[in-house]
Each structure stands twice: as structure tokens, then as C-alpha cells.
C-alpha positions in Angstrom: -62.0 128.8 -141.1 -65.4 130.6 -141.9 -66.1 131.6 -145.4 -66.7 135.1 -146.0 -68.5 137.0 -148.9 -67.1 138.3 -151.6 -69.4 141.0 -152.1 -68.1 144.1 -153.8 -66.0 146.6 -151.4 -67.0 150.4 -150.6 -64.6 152.9 -152.2 -63.7 156.5 -151.2 -64.6 158.4 -148.2 -67.6 156.4 -147.6 -65.3 153.7 -146.1 -64.9 156.1 -142.8 -67.5 157.8 -141.3 -64.9 160.4 -140.4 -61.8 161.1 -138.4 -60.6 158.3 -135.4 -61.6 159.1 -132.1 -59.0 158.7 -129.5 -58.7 155.2 -128.1 -61.1 153.8 -130.7 -61.7 152.5 -134.6 -64.3 154.1 -136.4 -64.1 151.6 -139.0 -65.4 148.1 -138.4 -65.2 146.1 -141.7 -68.7 144.5 -141.5 -68.7 140.4 -142.8 -69.9 141.3 -146.1 -67.5 143.6 -147.3 -63.6 143.3 -148.5 -61.0 144.4 -146.8 -58.7 147.1 -148.6 -55.4 146.6 -148.1 -51.9 148.3 -148.5 -48.5 146.9 -148.5 -45.4 149.3 -146.9 -42.3 147.7 -148.1 -41.8 145.7 -150.9 -38.1 144.2 -149.8 -38.2 140.4 -149.7 -40.4 139.7 -147.0 -42.4 142.3 -148.2 -42.6 140.3 -151.3 -43.5 137.2 -149.7 -46.1 138.1 -147.3 -47.6 140.7 -150.1 -48.2 137.2 -152.2 -49.4 135.7 -149.4 -52.5 138.5 -148.8 -53.0 138.6 -152.9 -54.2 134.8 -152.4 -56.6 135.8 -149.9 -60.4 136.6 -151.6 -61.3 138.8 -148.9 -58.8 141.2 -149.5 -58.4 144.0 -152.0 -54.9 145.6 -152.2 -55.0 149.1 -153.2 -51.8 150.5 -152.8 -48.0 150.1 -152.3 -45.1 151.8 -151.4 -41.1 151.8 -150.8 -38.4 154.0 -150.8 -36.9 152.5 -153.8 -38.5 152.9 -157.0 -38.0 149.1 -158.9 -39.2 148.0 -155.9 -42.0 150.2 -155.9 -42.6 149.0 -159.7 -42.7 145.6 -158.7 -45.1 145.7 -156.0 -47.9 147.8 -158.4 -47.1 145.4 -161.4 -47.7 142.2 -159.2 -50.8 143.8 -157.6 -52.2 145.2 -160.7 -51.7 141.8 -162.8 -53.2 139.7 -159.4 -56.3 142.3 -159.7 -56.6 142.4 -163.8 -56.3 146.5 -163.8 -53.7 148.8 -163.3 -55.6 150.6 -160.1 -53.0 149.8 -157.8 -51.4 153.6 -156.4 -48.0 153.4 -156.1 -46.3 155.7 -153.4 -42.9 156.4 -152.7 -43.5 157.8 -149.2 -45.7 155.5 -147.2 -47.4 158.9 -145.5 -49.7 158.7 -148.2 -51.0 155.1 -147.5 -51.6 156.2 -143.6 -53.6 159.5 -145.1 -55.9 157.3 -147.2 -59.2 157.0 -145.5 -60.2 154.0 -147.7 -57.7 152.2 -146.8 -58.7 149.5 -144.0 -55.4 147.3 -142.9 -51.8 147.3 -144.0 -48.8 145.4 -144.3 -45.4 146.7 -143.0 -42.0 145.1 -144.3 -39.7 147.6 -143.7 -35.9 147.4 -142.3 -36.8 147.1 -138.4 -36.0 150.4 -137.7 -39.1 151.8 -139.2 -41.6 149.2 -137.8 -42.4 151.0 -134.7 -43.3 154.5 -135.9 -45.6 153.2 -138.8 -46.8 150.9 -137.1 -48.5 153.7 -134.2 -49.0 155.9 -137.1 -51.3 153.1 -139.0 -53.5 152.8 -135.9 -53.7 156.3 -135.3 -55.5 156.4 -138.7 -57.5 153.6 -138.0 -56.0 150.7 -140.1 -55.1 147.1 -138.7 -51.6 146.7 -138.9 -49.8 143.2 -139.9 -46.1 144.1 -139.2 -43.1 141.8 -139.7 -40.9 141.0 -136.9 -39.6 142.4 -134.5 -41.8 144.4 -133.7 -39.5 147.0 -132.8 -35.7 148.7 -132.8 -35.5 148.4 -128.9 -37.1 147.5 -125.9 -38.6 150.6 -125.4 -39.9 151.4 -128.7 -41.7 148.0 -128.3 -43.4 149.4 -124.9 -44.5 152.1 -126.9 -46.1 150.3 -130.0 -47.9 147.5 -127.7 -49.4 150.3 -125.4 -50.3 152.1 -128.7 -52.1 149.3 -130.2 -54.1 148.5 -126.7 -55.0 152.5 -127.1 -56.3 152.3 -130.4 -57.8 148.8 -130.6 -55.8 147.9 -133.6 -55.9 144.4 -134.6 -52.2 143.8 -134.6 -50.3 140.8 -136.4 -46.9 140.1 -135.9 -44.6 138.4 -138.5 -43.8 135.4 -136.3 -45.5 133.1 -138.9 -44.4 130.0 -137.4 -47.1 130.5 -134.4 -49.3 129.5 -137.6 -47.9 126.4 -139.4 -48.7 122.5 -138.2 -45.0 121.3 -137.5 -44.3 124.3 -135.1 -47.3 123.9 -133.7 -46.6 120.6 -132.7 -43.7 120.8 -130.8 -45.2 124.1 -128.8 -48.2 122.4 -127.7 -46.3 118.8 -127.1 -44.9 121.1 -124.7 -47.7 123.5 -123.3 -50.3 119.7 -122.6 -47.4 118.3 -120.6 -46.4 115.4 -122.7 -42.9 115.9 -121.6 -43.4 116.3 -118.0 -42.3 119.1 -116.4 -40.2 121.5 -118.7 -36.8 122.4 -117.0 -34.7 123.6 -120.8 -35.3 125.1 -124.0 -32.8 125.6 -126.4 -32.7 127.8 -129.7 -30.5 127.3 -132.5 -30.3 130.4 -135.0 -27.3 130.2 -136.8 -23.8 132.3 -137.1 -24.0 136.0 -138.0 -22.4 137.3 -141.2 -19.1 139.5 -141.4 -18.8 142.2 -144.7 -15.3 143.7 -144.8 -14.7 147.5 -144.8 -17.3 148.9 -147.4 -16.0 151.9 -149.7 -18.6 154.7 -149.7 -20.9 154.7 -153.1 -23.1 156.7 -155.1 -26.8 156.4 -154.1 -28.6 154.4 -156.8 -30.8 156.3 -158.7 -34.6 155.6 -157.9 -33.3 155.0 -154.2 -34.6 157.7 -151.9 -31.5 156.6 -149.0 -32.4 159.2 -146.4 -36.1 158.0 -146.0 -34.8 154.8 -145.8 -32.3 156.0 -143.0 -35.0 157.6 -141.4 -34.5 157.5 -137.8 -31.5 156.2 -137.7 -27.8 158.1 -137.8 -26.6 160.0 -140.9 -24.0 157.4 -142.7 -22.4 157.1 -146.4 -24.2 154.7 -148.6 -22.6 151.4 -149.4 -25.0 149.0 -151.0 -24.5 146.3 -148.7 -25.9 148.9 -145.6 -29.3 148.2 -147.2 -31.8 146.2 -148.3 -30.9 142.6 -146.9 -28.0 143.2 -145.4 -29.3 146.5 -143.0 -30.0 142.7 -140.1 -26.3 143.2 -139.6 -26.0 146.5 -138.4 -27.4 147.4 -135.1 -28.4 150.9 -136.1 -31.2 149.5 -138.2 -31.6 145.7 -136.5 -30.1 143.1 -134.0 -28.4 140.1 -136.0 -29.6 137.0 -136.0 -30.6 137.5 -132.0 -34.0 139.4 -133.5 -34.0 138.4 -137.5 -34.5 134.5 -136.7 -34.3 134.6 -133.0 -37.1 136.2 -132.7 -39.1 133.4 -134.2 -37.4 130.7 -132.4 -37.5 132.5 -129.1 -40.9 133.4 -129.3 -41.9 129.6 -129.6 -39.6 129.0 -126.9 -41.4 131.4 -124.6 -45.0 130.0 -125.8 -44.1 126.5 -125.2 -43.4 127.3 -121.6 -46.2 129.4 -120.9 -44.1 132.7 -120.6 -44.6 134.4 -123.6 -46.0 137.6 -121.4 -43.1 137.6 -119.4 -39.1 137.4 -119.7 -35.8 135.6 -117.9 -35.1 137.3 -115.0 -31.3 136.7 -115.5 -29.0 136.9 -119.1 -25.3 136.1 -119.3 -23.6 134.6 -122.3 -20.8 135.6 -125.0 -19.9 136.9 -128.2 -17.6 137.2 -130.8 -18.2 140.1 -133.0 -16.8 141.3 -136.6 -13.5 143.6 -136.7 -14.3 146.8 -136.0 -13.4 148.2 -139.3 -16.1 145.6 -141.0 -19.5 147.3 -141.8 -21.6 144.3 -140.0 -21.5 145.1 -136.1 -23.9 142.4 -134.8 -22.3 138.9 -133.3 -21.0 136.6 -135.9 -20.8 133.7 -132.6 -22.7 133.8 -129.8 -24.7 131.8 -126.6 -26.8 133.3 -124.4 -27.7 131.6 -121.1 -30.8 132.9 -119.8 -33.3 131.9 -116.4 -36.7 132.4 -115.6 -37.8 133.5 -111.8 -39.0 129.5 -111.4 -35.3 128.2 -112.5 -36.5 126.6 -116.0 -33.7 128.0 -118.8 -33.7 128.9 -122.1 -30.3 129.2 -124.0 -29.8 130.6 -127.5 -27.0 129.3 -129.6 -25.2 130.0 -133.1 -26.1 126.6 -134.3 -27.5 124.9 -136.9 -30.3 123.8 -137.9 -32.6 126.7 -136.8 -34.6 125.3 -134.4 -36.4 124.9 -131.0 -36.1 122.1 -128.2 -38.2 121.5 -125.6 -36.5 119.3 -122.8 -38.8 117.8 -119.8 -38.8 114.9 -117.4 -40.3 112.8 -120.1 -38.5 113.5 -123.0 -37.5 116.0 -125.4 -38.8 117.6 -129.0 -37.6 119.6 -131.2 -39.0 121.2 -134.8 -36.7 122.7 -137.2 -37.0 125.0 -140.0 -37.4 122.8 -142.8 -40.6 121.4 -140.6 -38.7 118.2 -139.4 -39.8 117.3 -135.8 -37.3 114.7 -134.0 -38.1 113.5 -130.5 -37.6 110.8 -127.6 -39.2 108.5 -126.8 -40.6 108.8 -130.6 -43.9 108.2 -129.5 -44.0 111.5 -129.3 -44.3 112.1 -132.7 -47.7 110.2 -132.9 -50.2 112.2 -134.8 -47.4 114.7 -135.9 -48.1 116.4 -139.0 -46.1 115.9 -141.9 -43.6 118.7 -143.7 -45.8 118.8 -146.6 -48.3 119.3 -144.3 -46.9 122.1 -142.4 -46.0 124.0 -145.7 -48.8 123.7 -147.3 -50.6 126.0 -144.7 -48.3 128.5 -145.0 -50.5 131.1 -146.1 -52.2 130.6 -142.2 -51.0 133.3 -140.5 -52.4 135.9 -143.0 -55.6 134.1 -142.6 -55.7 134.4 -138.8 -55.0 138.4 -139.6 -57.9 138.8 -141.9 -60.4 136.9 -139.5 -59.3 138.6 -136.8 -60.5 142.1 -139.0 -63.8 140.9 -139.1 -63.9 139.3 -135.5 -61.8 142.1 -133.3 -60.5 139.3 -131.5 -56.8 138.8 -130.8 -54.3 137.6 -133.6 -52.5 134.8 -132.7 -49.4 136.8 -132.6 -50.7 139.8 -130.5 -49.0 143.3 -129.9 -48.2 142.4 -126.2 -46.4 138.9 -127.2 -44.7 140.7 -130.2 -43.5 142.9 -127.5 -42.1 140.2 -125.7 -40.5 138.2 -127.7 -38.9 140.8 -129.3 -37.5 142.0 -126.3 -36.1 139.0 -125.2 -33.9 139.2 -128.3 -33.1 142.7 -127.7 -32.2 141.9 -123.8 -29.7 139.5 -125.3 -27.8 141.9 -127.4 -27.7 144.1 -124.4 -26.1 141.1 -122.5 -23.7 140.7 -125.2 -23.1 144.2 -126.0 -21.9 145.0 -122.4 -19.3 141.7 -122.5 -21.8 138.7 -121.7 -21.8 139.5 -117.7 -24.9 138.8 -116.0 -28.0 141.1 -115.8 -30.7 141.2 -113.7 -33.8 142.0 -115.3 -37.4 142.7 -114.0 -40.4 141.3 -116.6 -42.5 143.8 -114.8 -40.6 147.3 -114.9 -39.0 146.1 -117.7 -35.8 147.8 -116.4 -32.4 146.1 -115.3 -31.9 145.8 -111.5 -28.7 147.7 -110.7 -27.2 148.3 -114.0 -27.6 152.2 -115.3 -25.5 151.2 -118.4 -28.0 148.8 -119.3 -30.4 150.6 -118.7 -29.6 153.5 -121.5 -29.4 150.4 -124.0 -33.2 150.0 -123.9 -33.6 153.2 -125.9 -31.6 154.7 -128.8 -31.3 158.1 -129.8 -33.5 158.9 -132.9 -33.2 161.7 -135.4 -35.7 163.7 -136.1 -38.4 164.0 -137.8 -39.2 160.2 -137.2 -38.2 160.3 -133.6 -40.4 158.7 -130.7 -38.6 160.4 -127.9 -41.1 162.5 -125.8 -44.4 161.0 -127.7 -47.4 161.1 -125.4 -48.9 158.3 -126.6 -52.2 160.4 -128.0 -50.7 163.3 -130.4 -50.1 162.9 -133.9 -46.9 160.7 -134.3 -46.2 162.0 -137.7 -46.9 165.5 -136.7 -43.0 166.5 -137.0 -42.6 165.0 -140.1 -45.1 167.1 -141.8 -43.7 170.7 -140.7 
């Protein structure tokens, strides 16, 4: 990748000529400037991503935000230690970052139910966006986000970082380049889900803004297992393994068969859910069978190890989450990267985002692809929640054919002032929150 000058970055309002005009970015970072950057969400993936970005010499991280004071303080101390000063701003409210005109790009690593609104707010403020996967909580949200990124000409990178790691790319490229012959089936293995049991209401910890953490989600009593890492197993905030690890491997699956801008047309499956009184409500065990218009099948399993397998007329190739490649015939692995080569390249995804900010070219995980990859997982969840019977999907209209109940599940009710319902695509998406 090209070497970009580290010559100092401009501060304050001098970075921005004025407010962003609808449909365009005012700010363009030139090749001799550093990118001013902020991180929103300093949890598990937030810390990982922030660490990767701090290794990039073209970035100057100037601010962090989190609703949990302990995480906020961790983020600030991490950035200050890296920068050798105490200048990093720490905001409990992400809107403070959105309002800063000297910030060029943001990392969004909040729980899933916050991804859409913050992404749009950042884009409207003229900031480029690196957002953890999945792009959205629902299919409807994802469409709004993808359209907004196009409207505001935002450089957007989804956190599906396996797209940038050589071992996963090798399997995808083998399928795309015809080395397996005509592909007839793809399988993804995503591991079983989790149970928590009934959970008592607990006092909200000091320093944790639980109300803001809930955001658009329904009111619910605080209990420790509802938040942070475990939000993934509750439908109000995420979609279980199908949207957590599933987005990664289903994204690779669609990419390998050149369908990452489309979707299957049929879904059916079966699942075992936690007991009704369990805090968690996403599937423990599941199997989803899908079919594309050309007859190709993609099947999602709850098996291990986490992996994707492409099967064609001339053989098969599989890559798992340890970076291990297997294939038949074995000659398909001639020239394949080793595990060590794969994981020394872990920051490639962040590099790709940075290069795209300078070039204004699409990233390797652009918004429309991110939407389609997340939608595939959301659609699988809708199928399972409705009992697993066959659903027919139209990728062009993004609606189910002949099933009103399924179509109502493409969106979910959102609490004000954090709702996208009725948003016209142009007005200030945070206006209601400032009232």
C-alpha cells in the first residue's frame, strides 16, 4: 500500500470549510494530512478496533465515547498513552463527537441496535464511518443506512474483517476464480447459541448510563447479563449467533459465489430456543436452508468450528476461524497462505478503510454489501422465529412474497427520540434527541 505523509494535521474549525451540503462531503482529506479520528463504543470489539487503528500512522485519534464510565476511561487512557499526552477527549454522549467539525472519521463499535442511527448521524456530519457488523438491527434499518451512505457519499467500512485476511480471501477467490468448477452448495458453521436462565433485576452500576444504553430498544429492567458482551443473545439488541458470527461467514459465502449484492429467494429451517423465562431468546440450536434463484444452496449450521465451505463440481475448499484451510483435491491448496501469514495481516481491514478515505474509492466491505450480508442473517432469524416454514423472498423489492406477518418483522418499533421511523433521508436524524 502507498506510503502517506505523516506531516501534521490541521486542528479545529480550519479542518472544515462549513456545514455539509446535502449529498456531498465538504471535507476531503489530502494525502499530506493526517485523518482525525474518534471511537464510539469501547467494549470488546471497540477495544480491538481502536487498538488496530492506533497502529496506523495516518490517524490521529482525538476523542472516545462510551456510556460506561469505566470503558470511557479505559479508552481515553489507551489513546493518551499511545499519543504521549493527555489530550484525548472523553464523552459519555456520542453526539459530542458528531458535533465536532475537526473529526474526519469515526469507529462505531456499540451494541448492534445503535449502529444504524449513529452511522447516519456521522455521515450527515461529513464523517466517514467504520462500523462494526452487523450494519443494522433489522432489514429495514439496513436499507435506510445503505441509502444514506450513498446520499452523503460516505466512505463506509463494515467490520467484516475476514474479507481482508488472506486465508479467508484464498477460499473465496478459489470459488470465484472457478478452481472448484461450478459451485452447487455453500455451508456456513456458526456454533450454537447461549442460555442464561432467568435473571433478577439488579441495581444499575454507578457510572453506567443504562437508559442511554437501551436507546431505541424497549424499556427493560437492568440485569448484568443483559448488557455488554451478552446483548448479542437478545433480539431487542442483536440476533444471536446468526448475526454475530453469521454475518462474517455468510458474507464470505455470498462473496464467493458472486451474490453479495443479492440474496436467496427461499428460506426454511428449524431451531431450538431458550425456555420462555430465560433472559436470552435467540436460538441455541438451528439449521437454515436457503436457495438462490439459480438453484445454488446456502445452508447455515450451528456446528463447529466456525467456518465456510464451498462445494463445486471439481472439489471443495473450507476455511475455519483459526485460519486453517482444507480442500479436496489437496492441490487446491498449492500456494495457500499459512495461519501465521493470515493473522499477521489482521490490520488490513483498517488499512483498507484509511486508503479509501484518501482515495474516496469504495472499501472492501461497502455499505450495500454490508446491508445484504446483514439482511441474509436477519431473514434467517425471521424464518426461525416464525417456525421455520418456507418463506419466499424477493431480493429486488426486499419483501417476502405472500406473507404479511414476515414482512412486519422487517422492521421493529423504536423508542423516541432514537427512532428512524418516518425519517425522510435528508433531515437531521438527531433532531428529535435535541428537543
